[in-house]
C-alpha positions as CSV (number, residue, x, y, z in Angstrom):
1,M,-15.6,59.1,10.0
2,A,-19.0,57.9,8.7
3,Q,-20.4,54.5,9.5
4,A,-17.8,52.0,7.2
5,T,-20.2,49.6,5.1
6,L,-18.9,46.2,4.1
7,T,-20.1,45.7,0.5
8,V,-20.2,42.6,-1.8
9,W,-20.5,43.3,-5.5
10,K,-21.4,40.0,-7.5
11,F,-20.5,39.8,-11.0
12,D,-21.6,37.4,-14.3
13,T,-17.8,36.9,-15.1
14,P,-14.7,35.9,-13.2
15,Q,-13.0,38.9,-14.5
16,G,-16.0,41.3,-13.2
17,A,-14.5,41.9,-10.1
18,E,-10.9,42.5,-10.8
19,E,-12.0,45.1,-13.2
20,A,-14.3,46.8,-11.1
21,S,-11.3,47.0,-8.3
22,K,-9.9,49.4,-10.5
23,T,-13.0,51.8,-10.8
24,L,-13.0,51.9,-6.8
25,Q,-9.4,52.8,-6.7
26,G,-9.9,55.4,-9.0
27,L,-12.7,56.5,-7.0
28,A,-10.9,56.2,-3.8
29,S,-8.1,58.7,-5.3
30,E,-11.0,61.2,-6.4
31,G,-12.2,61.3,-2.6
32,I,-15.4,60.0,-3.8
33,L,-15.3,57.5,-1.0
34,T,-12.9,56.2,1.4
35,L,-11.5,53.0,0.6
36,H,-10.7,51.0,4.0
37,D,-10.0,47.6,2.6
38,A,-10.9,45.7,-0.1
39,A,-10.3,42.0,-1.8
40,T,-11.3,40.1,-4.6
41,V,-13.1,36.5,-5.4
42,S,-12.5,35.3,-8.7
43,W,-14.4,31.9,-9.6
44,E,-13.3,30.1,-13.1
45,E,-15.8,27.8,-14.6
46,G,-14.7,24.1,-13.7
47,K,-12.4,24.8,-10.8
48,K,-13.5,23.5,-7.3
49,K,-12.7,26.7,-5.1
50,P,-12.4,30.2,-6.0
51,K,-9.0,32.6,-6.0
52,T,-8.9,35.2,-3.4
53,R,-6.7,38.5,-3.6
54,Q,-6.6,41.1,-1.1
55,L,-6.0,44.7,-2.8
56,A,-2.8,46.2,-2.3
57,S,-3.2,49.4,-1.6
58,T,-5.2,48.9,0.9
59,T,-2.6,47.9,3.4
60,G,-2.1,51.0,5.5
61,A,-3.7,52.0,9.1
62,G,-7.5,51.4,8.3
63,A,-7.1,48.2,6.4
64,L,-8.7,45.1,7.9
65,G,-5.5,42.3,6.7
66,G,-5.4,39.5,5.6
67,G,-6.7,37.7,8.7
68,F,-10.3,39.3,8.3
69,W,-10.3,38.1,4.5
70,G,-8.9,34.6,5.3
71,L,-11.6,34.0,8.1
72,L,-14.3,35.6,6.3
73,F,-13.6,33.9,2.7
74,G,-12.8,30.6,4.8
75,L,-16.2,30.8,6.2
76,I,-18.1,31.4,2.9
77,F,-16.2,29.3,0.5
78,F,-13.9,26.7,2.1
79,V,-15.6,25.5,5.4
80,P,-18.8,23.9,3.7
81,L,-16.0,21.6,1.8
82,L,-14.5,21.0,5.1
83,G,-17.5,19.2,6.7
84,A,-17.8,18.5,10.5
85,A,-14.1,18.6,10.9
86,L,-13.8,22.1,12.0
87,G,-17.2,22.3,13.5
88,A,-16.7,24.1,17.0
89,A,-13.8,26.5,15.8
90,T,-15.5,27.4,13.2
91,G,-18.9,27.9,15.1
92,A,-16.9,30.2,17.4
93,L,-15.2,32.1,14.6
94,A,-18.5,32.7,12.9
95,G,-20.1,33.6,16.5
96,S,-17.2,36.5,16.6
97,L,-18.3,37.9,13.2
98,A,-21.9,37.7,14.4
99,D,-21.1,40.2,17.0
100,V,-19.7,42.9,14.8
101,G,-22.4,42.7,12.4
102,I,-21.7,39.8,9.8
103,D,-24.3,37.0,10.5
104,D,-25.1,34.0,9.0
105,R,-27.6,35.3,6.2
106,F,-24.9,37.5,4.6
107,I,-22.6,34.6,4.7
108,T,-25.3,32.2,3.4
109,K,-26.5,34.6,0.8
110,V,-22.9,35.3,-0.3
111,R,-22.2,31.8,-0.4
112,D,-25.2,30.6,-2.7
113,Q,-24.7,33.6,-5.1
114,V,-20.7,33.5,-5.9
115,T,-20.8,30.5,-7.7
116,P,-18.1,28.8,-10.5
117,G,-18.3,31.3,-13.1
118,T,-19.0,34.3,-11.2
119,S,-16.5,36.9,-8.9
120,A,-17.0,38.9,-6.0
121,L,-15.9,42.3,-4.9
122,F,-15.4,42.8,-1.1
123,V,-15.0,46.3,0.0
124,M,-15.0,48.4,3.8
125,T,-15.9,52.1,2.6
126,S,-17.3,54.8,4.0
127,D,-18.0,58.3,3.2
128,V,-19.7,57.3,-0.3
129,V,-20.9,59.3,-2.6
130,V,-23.8,57.1,-3.8
131,D,-25.0,58.6,-7.0
132,K,-21.1,58.9,-8.2
133,V,-20.3,55.0,-7.3
134,K,-23.5,53.4,-9.1
135,D,-22.5,55.5,-12.2
136,A,-19.0,54.0,-12.3
137,F,-20.1,50.9,-11.4
138,A,-22.8,51.0,-14.0
139,A,-20.5,50.0,-17.3
140,H,-19.0,47.1,-14.8
141,Q,-22.3,45.5,-14.8
142,P,-22.7,43.9,-11.4
143,D,-25.8,41.3,-10.9
144,E,-26.1,41.5,-7.1
145,L,-25.1,44.1,-4.7
146,I,-25.4,42.8,-1.1
147,F,-24.2,45.0,2.0
148,T,-23.9,44.7,5.7
149,N,-23.9,48.5,7.2
150,L,-21.6,48.5,10.2
151,S,-21.4,51.0,13.3
152,D,-18.2,52.5,14.7
153,E,-18.7,50.1,17.3
154,Q,-19.0,47.4,15.4
155,E,-16.1,48.3,13.0
156,S,-13.9,48.7,16.3
157,A,-15.0,44.9,17.6
158,L,-14.4,43.8,14.0
159,R,-10.8,44.9,13.9
160,G,-10.2,43.8,17.4
161,V,-11.2,40.2,16.4
162,F,-8.1,40.1,14.2
163,A,-5.7,42.0,15.9
164,H,-3.9,39.5,17.7
165,E,-2.2,38.1,14.2
């Protein structure tokens, strides 16, 4: 299997990520990419926090699972709201993510860009035909693409962090 990539596509509307997730699933069914797992974040204008959803069709053996997405979204969107009350615990969890290639810069960039009135599609893929994905996503007009490449070793370590659920 090729190197897995964690990709975050940001959209300028709360519905953009959900619409793009349908395109993503179509690309996977056509063999244009291997979809390991995905989740959406939708943040309506005027809401204090975003809604998150794991894509249901990615719950097979390759899926990272709700624990991964819950931890990642918690660190990005909810921990800053909780303040120092969770300091030591979140520091340890953030350290676990950093060990597998998701660092503070990635978390900060996503936190700064996914704000009320926007949405984001978080995707773990491999074997991507980039030109075809780019063409398919052009209609959705993603505002920003943020990505972190994970090596096979980092992906295995990432799965190991959440295997104890």
